[in-house]
N, C-alpha and C positions, 0 to 999 in steps of 0.2 A: 578480278581482272585476269585474263589469261595471259601467258607469257608471249604469245604470238602477236599481241597488239603492239603497234609501233609506239615509240616515244618521240613526239614531233615538236620541232621548234620552227615557228613561223616567223619570218623576218620580212619587214616591209617598211616603206617610208612612213605611211600612216595606216591606222586602222580606225575607221570612223564612218558611222552612218550619216552624220551631219555633213561631212565633206562630200559625201556621195561619190559617184563615179568609181574609179578603181580603188579608192580608199576603203570602200565597203567590203571588198573581196576578202582581205585577210581577216577582218572581223567576223565574217560569216564562217570561214573555215574554222577559226578558233572556237566560235560559239557552238557549232555543230559537233566538232570533235569532243569538246568538254561535255556536251549533252549526252554523248555516248560513253562518257567516263573513260575516254582515251587520254593518257597523259600528254598534255600539250602546253607549250609556253609560247610567249609572243615577245618579239623585239621590235619596237617602233620608236618613232620620234615623240618627244614629250608634248608636242603641240596638242595632242588629243588626250592628254592625261586626265583632265577633269571629266570629259565625256565617258571615258572608259571606267573611271572610278565610280561614276553614277550608275552605269548599266551592267557591269560585270560582277558585282558583289564579291563573293569569296575568291573568284578567279582573278581578281585584280592583282593578287599577290604573285601571280604567274607571269606578270608583264615586266619586262626590262625596258627602260627608256634611255634614249640618247638625247643630248641637249643641242640647242642652236649655238652656233658660233657667231662672232662679230662679222666674219666674212659672209656667212649665209644671210645675215640681216642686210648687209650691203647689196648682195646679189638680188635679194627680194625687192629692194628699193629700185634697183636698175630695171628689173623685170617688169615693174609696173609701167614703165615708160615705153615698153616694146609691144608689138602685136602679140597676142596671147600665144599663138602657135610658135612664133619665133622665140619668145621668152622661154617656153617649155624646153626647147631643144638647145638653148644656149646657156643662159644664166641658171635656168631651172635644172638643167643637166648637171652643171657644176655643183649646185647646192645638193642635189641628190647623191652625187659622188662623195661629197664630204660626209653626208650622213652614213653612207655605206662603209666608209673608212672607219668611222667610230663603231658602227655595228659589227664589223668584222671581228674586232677584239672581244666584244660582248658575246658574240655567237660562239667563238672558240672556247671561252670560259664556261658558257652555259652548257655546251655540248658535253664537256668533261664533268661538270657539277651534277647534271641530271641524267647522265648516260643516254643522251639523245641518240636515236637510231636513224632519223630522217630530218633533214633541214629543208623547209619548203619556202621558197621566195616567190610569192604570187604577183608581186609588183616590183618595179614598173612593168607595165604590160607591153611596152615597145619591144619588138623583136630585134631592133638594132642596138638598143642601149646595153652597154657592157655591164657585167656583174662582178662585184668584188667578193662575192660569197663563194669561195672555193678554198680547198685545203683546210677545212675547219674541223676535221675529225669525224665527219659523218657524210654519207652521200647526200647530194643536193638535188632537189627537184625545182625547176624554174617554170613558172607560168600558172595557168594558161595565158599566153601572150596573144595580143590582138593588134595588128598594125599593118604596115605596108599600104597605107590608105592615101589616096589622092582624091581630089574633086572629080566629079564626072567630066568627061571631055567637053561637054557643052557649057560647063560652069567653071572652067579654069580661070575665067576673069575674076572670080571672087577672091583669088589669092594674088597679092602683089608680086611683081617680078622679083623684087628683092627677097621676099620671103621664099619664093619658089627656088631661087638660086641658092639661098642659105641652106634650105632643107636638102637640096640635091648634093651640095658639098658635104653636108653632115652625113648623109647616107653613104657617100663614097668613102669617107674617112672611117666609118663605123667598123669595117673589116679590120683595119689596122688597130683601132682601139680595142676590139675584142681579142686580138692576139696579145696586146699589152696587158689587158685586164681579162684573163681567160676564164671567167666564171662559166660562160656558156659552152666553152670547149671542154671543160672538166666536169660539167654537170653529169649526174647519173641519168637524168631524163629532162627533156624539154617538152612543154605542153603548148600547143598552138590552137587557136580558135577555129582556123580555117586554112584552106590551101593558099590564100593570099598571104597570110602571115608566115606560113612555112616557106614560101618563096622568098620572103624578105629576111629570113635568118642569115646571119653572117656565114661566110663560107667555112666549110669543114668544122662545124660545131659538133656537139654530141650527136651520135648516130641514132639514139633511141628517142624518137619524136612521136608524141601521141596527140591526136586531135581531140580536143575537149572544149566545149563552149566556155567562153570567158565568164559570162554572167549566169546567175541563178536567181531564184525568186524566193523570198521568205513568205511562205503561205500563212504564217501567223499574223502578218501585217496586211498583206495584199490578198484579201479574200472577198468574194462577192457577198452581197446581201443574200440571205438564205433562199429567198424566193425569186432572185433576179434572173437566174439562168435556166431554171427548169419550169417555172410557172408560165402561164400564158402571157403574151406581151402585155406590159403594163400600160403602154401608150398606143391604143388602136389608131389606125390611120384617120378615122373620123374625128379624133380628138386632137390631132396635131395642131390645129388652130388655137387650141386652149393651152396645150402644153408644148412649148417650143422644143425642138431637138437641141440638146446641149452637147456641143463639141468642147474638147479640152486639149490644151497643149501643156506639157510639163517638161521643163528643162531650163538650162541657162540661156539667157537672152544674149546670144552672140550671133554674129552675122551669118556664120555657116549653118545655123539652125533654120535659116530662111523663113522666119516668122513674118517678115515683110511680105513674102509671096503668099503666105497663108491668109493674111489680112485682105489682100487683093481678091483672092479666090472666095473668101468668106463673104465679102461685100456683094459679090455676084449672086451667091446663094441666098443671101438675106433679102434680095429684091424679089425672090420668088416664093420663099417659104419662111415660116416662123422659126428662127434658129437663134442660138446664143453661142458665144465663144468665151471660155475662161482661159486665161493665160497665167500659169503658175510658174514662177521663177523670177530671177533677177539677173542683172548683168549689165554690161556697158551699152547694150542696145535698148535698155528699158525706156528711156526718155524718147529717143527717136521713134520707137514703136508706138508709144502713147500718142505722140504727135501725129503719126500716120493714121492711127485709128480715129483720132479727133477730126483730121482732115477728111476722112471718108464718111464722117457722120455716124460713127459706130461706137465711140467711146462712151462707156456707161459710168455715170457718176452716182454713187450710192450713198446712203446714210452710213455713219461709222460702222466699220466691220465688227461683228460680234467677237468677243474675246476667244471663244472656243471654236469658232468657224463652223459650227454645226448647223446654224440656221441658214437656209437658202433664201437670200433676199430676192423678192420678185423682180423681174426685169422691168426696166423703165420703158423699154420699147422693143419691138421685134428687131432681131439682128444686132443686139447689143454685145459689146466686148468688155469684159471685166478683167482687170489686171489685179491679181492677188499678191504679187511679190513672192518672196521666199517663204515657204512653209515647211514645217517639219514633216517627217515621213508619215506620221499618224494623220496630220492634217491633209497631206497630199492624198492619202488613202480615202479620206472622207470626201474630198472633192471628186475623186474618180468614181466613188460609189454613187454620187449624185449626177454623173454624166452618162451620156449615151454612146459617144464615140471619142476615141483619143486620136489626135492627129500629130504626126511627127514629120515635118517636111525637110528634115536635115539633109544637107549635102555632104557631110563629112562625119558620119556616125559609125565609128568602129564597132561599138557595142550596142547601146540603146536599151539599157536595163528597163527603162520606162515602158517599152513595148511588152516585155515579159510581165511586168507588174500589172499592166492593163489587161493582158490576156488572162492572168491569174484571177482577176476580179470579174471576168466574164464580159469584158468590154471590147468590142471590135476595134480594130486599128486601121488607120490610113497612114501609110508611110512611104518614103522614097525607096525605090527599088535599087538601093546602093548601100553597101556596107552591112553593118550588123542587122538592121531590121529585116533585110531580105533573107537572113539565115533563120530567123524566128518565125516569120509570117509565111503563110501560103494562102491560096485563094479561098480555103475553107474558113479562115478566121480573120481575114482582113483584105484590104486592097492596097497593092503596091503600085506606085506611080513612077513611070519611067522618066528619068531626068534628061529628056531629049533636047529641050531648049526652054528658056524662061517662059515664052509665050505658051508653048504646048504644055509645060508643067502646070502653069496656073489654070489653063483650060481643063486639063485632066483632073487636077485636084478639086476644082469646083464641081466637075461632073460626079466625082466619087462622093463628095459631101452631099450633093443633091440626092444621089441614089440612096445613101444611108438615111438621110432625113425623111425620105418618102416611104421608107419601108421598115417599120418596127420589127416585123417578122424576120427580115434579113439580119437586122442588128442582133436580135436575140439568138438566131441560129449561129451566126459567126461568133458571138460571145461565148456560147456554150462550147463550141468546138475549140476555141482558143483556150478556154479554161482547162479543158481536158488535156490539151497539148502541153500547157504550162505545167500541170500537175505531173504528167507522166514523164516529161523529158527535162524540165528545168527546175524542179524543186531542189532546194539546197541539200536535202537529205539524199536525193538521187545523185547529185554531183559528188557529195562526199563519199558515197559508195564507190564511184569511179576513182576518186582520188586514193582511197584506201587500197584499191586493186593495184594502182600504180606504185604506191609505197611498197606493197608486198613484192611486186616484180623487182623493184630497185633493190630491196633487201636480199632477195634471192640472187640477183645478178652481181651484187657487190658485197662480198663477205666482209664483216667488220674488220678483219685483219689486213685487208687490202688497202694500199694507199690510194687516195682519190686521184692522184696524178696518173694512174694507169688502171682505170676501172675496166671491168669485164663487160663490154658493151655488146648488145645484140647487133645483128646486121642492120645497115641503114634502111629505114623504111618509115612511113608515116602510118601509124596504127590509129584506128578509130575506136573510141570508147563511147 
């Protein structure tokens, strides 16, 4: 190993593929850095200890854990009684703050013990949430962050007035909190996923801000069948009556994912064409959505599900909807491999990693033209639906699904271009290349002898990587 390689400490609330969402980000950074034989360590909460021990092998010894407190347990119990978004910014924030207080001491000790040159805090991804990781003896990189997100104007009704007011107050208070807990002011670099997140940063934070996508895709898991994107279409138009077009939704079943609107649109398509819909995920909306599918005459009742999920059970009827519940990443990948189109009608999706995963597998995507999906997709690899109103959204979603179902050639062409885009721009190895460039810049701009309270910062700008 050459001496110019950084020695990296990654600090995050969680590092977990099972938890999904932002919890997967620190795990991928750590995994790829170690694959490249870069000295890296990880500081996370012990909730994911068993998973990390199972998957990280010899690198498990490079992980430092902090434990739950009684107060965090009580906060978790209270949070279960609140709307999810409200719980995240209230009791969830308090719990994450307690974790960071414990982590701060561990980080300072680890920096000294292992001669760390860069500390990277990839989560939480909220641009408003303050950081306690400052003054730890090494320059700190925070992000990529992704936030500043609201519902589309025509769908503001999906959020209660109480939640709206609470979030508004929280955002107003965030500037004061970030002065009190100045991690983002004293950071050597802040990474943001988009201009929306840049605008949401607290006032007068670190001046070196770099634009970098929050999500990446692990091509070892999310890969197409060898023949699926370059061979001739496997499902000719003449055979669509024999082999229904399979749509799939993957995600938590919460109200802002708008799966209820997907079911309405799908029922219209099912009147005209042989189609199927698989819903992969679990959450508080699971039972209401099953009841809605049943009321629409779409709910599919199958024989017991095979243990390995590899066998595709034949549809009971055209237009059937099958709920799979929560599946592991490997099982999600198998479901996607057996699907024709992925649909994500979410109205509040900052990231949308499932869009990148589908693209990597050569599967075209239909998604809402709002938030993260609009940053990954373009007309070459999917269809973006404008959230103009509920009626128009359902109409346009049904039209897009009908168009996809009627043209295997279109699906294959979009899938091929989406795969190429995912590989060239969003592969985790590509992302880590960009992160290493940022580390190098930070190390050049912040000499080891300089105190982090007065870093040598570049002129204020947003740079694109």
